[in-house]
C-alpha positions in Angstrom: 4.1 18.8 -2.9 3.2 18.9 -7.0 -0.1 20.1 -7.6 -2.1 18.0 -10.2 -1.8 18.4 -13.8 -4.9 16.6 -14.5 -8.1 18.7 -16.1 -10.5 19.0 -13.9 -13.4 16.3 -13.6 -11.1 13.5 -15.4 -12.0 10.8 -13.5 -8.7 8.5 -12.8 -7.0 11.5 -11.5 -7.9 10.2 -8.1 -9.3 7.1 -7.7 -5.8 5.0 -6.8 -6.0 7.7 -3.7 -9.5 7.4 -3.2 -9.5 3.1 -3.6 -5.9 3.2 -1.6 -7.4 6.0 1.3 -10.7 3.9 1.7 -8.5 0.4 2.6 -7.1 2.3 4.9 -10.5 3.8 6.8 -12.0 0.5 6.1 -9.1 -2.0 7.7 -7.1 0.3 10.3 -9.0 3.8 11.5 -12.6 2.3 11.7 -11.7 -0.8 13.6 -11.6 0.6 16.3 -11.6 3.6 18.9 -8.1 5.1 18.7 -7.1 7.1 22.0 -3.5 8.9 21.4 -2.6 10.2 17.1 0.9 8.5 17.8 -1.3 5.2 17.8 -3.1 5.5 14.6 0.6 6.7 13.2 2.1 3.1 14.5 -1.3 1.3 13.8 -1.5 3.1 9.7 2.2 2.3 9.3 1.6 -1.0 10.2 -1.0 -1.9 7.7 0.7 -0.4 5.1 4.0 -2.0 5.9 3.2 -5.4 7.0 0.0 -5.9 4.8 -1.1 -3.4 1.8 2.9 -3.2 0.0 2.9 -7.2 0.4 -0.4 -7.6 -1.5 0.1 -4.6 -3.5 0.8 -6.0 -7.3 2.9 -3.4 -8.4 3.5 -3.1 -12.6 7.0 -2.5 -12.5 7.3 -6.3 -11.0 5.7 -7.6 -14.0 2.4 -7.4 -11.9 3.4 -9.4 -8.6 3.7 -8.4 -5.3 6.9 -7.7 -3.9 6.9 -11.1 -2.2 6.1 -12.8 -5.2 8.6 -11.2 -7.2 11.8 -11.8 -4.5 10.7 -15.7 -4.0 10.4 -16.1 -8.1 13.5 -13.6 -9.1 15.7 -15.2 -6.4 17.9 -17.6 -6.5 17.7 -20.5 -4.3 21.1 -20.9 -3.1 20.9 -17.0 -2.0 18.1 -17.8 0.0 19.7 -21.1 2.0 22.2 -17.3 2.5 
C-alpha cells in the first residue's frame, strides 16, 4: 500500500473512502448478524460486484455506469451474437 500524500486536515482526502464504507455498512453489514467471517466476506464481495460497481458512475466512462456504457457503446449486432 502507498501512504497518503495529502496534507493533514485536507477535507477531500478520505471523503470517497468514507462514503464507500458508509454505504457498505448500511447495505451489508448492518442488515443481519453474521455467523462467520467467510459469510461476511462473501456478502461484501457480492455487494461490490453486483450492486456497487454496476451503479457507480465512472468519470472514464463519460459519467455512465458500466452497464449503461456497455449498452450504448456496443453495436446491436454484437449484443445478438
